[in-house]
C-alpha positions, 0 to 999 in steps of 0.5 A: 661495247660488250666483251665476251668469248667463245670456247673453240677446239683445236688440235691440242685442246681448247682455246678462247676466241674473244669478240666485241659486240655492239647493238641490241643483243636481241636484234635478228640481223647479225653482222660478223666483222672479221679482220685481216692477217695481223689485225684484230676485232677493234679495227671495226670499232668505227664501223660497228658504231655506225651499224649498231642502230640497225644491227647486232655487230660482232667483231672477233679477234681471230685466234692468235690475235688481240685478246684471243688465245694463242694456239699451241700447235702453230700449224693450226694457224690456217683457214680450217681452224679459223672457219671452225672457230668462226662457225662456233662464234656464229652458233653462239651469237645466233643461239640456233635461232632464225637470225640473218647473218651478214659477213664483213671481212677485210683481207684474211677475213674476206677470204674466210667469208668467201669460203664460208659463203660458198658452203652448202647451207651457209648462214651468210645472207650478205657478203662484204669482201674488203680488198681480197678476192678469188685470186691473190698473186704470189708477189703480194704474198711475198711482200707480206711475208717480208714483215709478218711473223717478225717480233720487233720490239720498240722502246715506246708506244710512239715508236711502235706507231711509227713502225705501224705507219710504215708497214701499214702505209697502204691503209691510206691517208688516215688521221692521227687519231685513226692511226693511234686507235689502230696502234693502241689496240694492236700493241703489246707491252712486254715484261721488259717495258718494250712494245711489240705487236699483239699477235703470235709471231707464229701466224707468219708460219704460212709464209715460210717456204715457197709461196704460190698464187692463191686461186679461190675462183671455185669458191667465188663461183659457188656463192649465191648471196648478194656480195659487195667488193671493196677495193683500195685503188692501189691494192696489190692483193686484189688486182683490178682485173680480178675485182672486175672479173668478180663482178661478172661471175659467181654472185656478180658482186658490186664493186666500189673502189677508194682512191689513194688507198692500197691494201686495205681500206680500214673502214674508219671514216664515213665515206667507207663505212657508209658504203657498207651500211647502205649495202647491208640495209638494201632490201632483199633481192632474189638470188639463185637457190643455195646449193644442196649438200648433195652438190658437194663443196668447192675444192679445198684451198690453202690461202695464206693471207 
């Protein structure tokens, strides 16, 4: 694994976005893996290792998370900034060359992928949407809002892991080793010796005030590349009826569900990672032509996940 960063511009100046890279740097097939709201790029270590023999895999820490810089203007923690940063990342890792870009997004990363893949002249050639879709119910956002953005402190790394296992129980039946991996790479030790989350609490600002359902159906309908939907069978973020509807419209995606998992499958075992790998390695199939710039972009939306 190689660490690097890309310099990005926000409303107050510049910030660095850290990313982790796996596989041969000259591979023309680039997989960009984007994590969920409070997570970071190290969530994809297992998936990246399983893909590295066939792809170049790039896993960023979205601004405010992991080893990336925190943003000075807390209102910048929103999708326009994330998409701008991720565009800069794609430009960096493709260096303007004819590379094939695949997108694997979990939760927040899935929504960013939907918006990115819907844009005219998108570089995204295949899209994996992990447990988020064209409709997010208000009730699920309210559940997330009850814990995101808080800054709890714990006396030890083990105590932090106990907390993580509680709030992230919907991840499903992970092994002790997998929980430890997620915990170690999302933990921050404060100067007083206490332990907390490795993200800026201000990322929770979008969950303050009145929350509403999120509807990204116009984006989904604009996508023309092959798509795969992953869903935790007990997910409250990606409802089954939403996932089923997504298989019949827009890119008419394939749907794979994982039993015993809520929000979201973490792609930390062979059963889950192999589904992603098989989809990304499928031979190219014909799709509808990409929309031209004259056709316009989908309407702006403000998802909060």
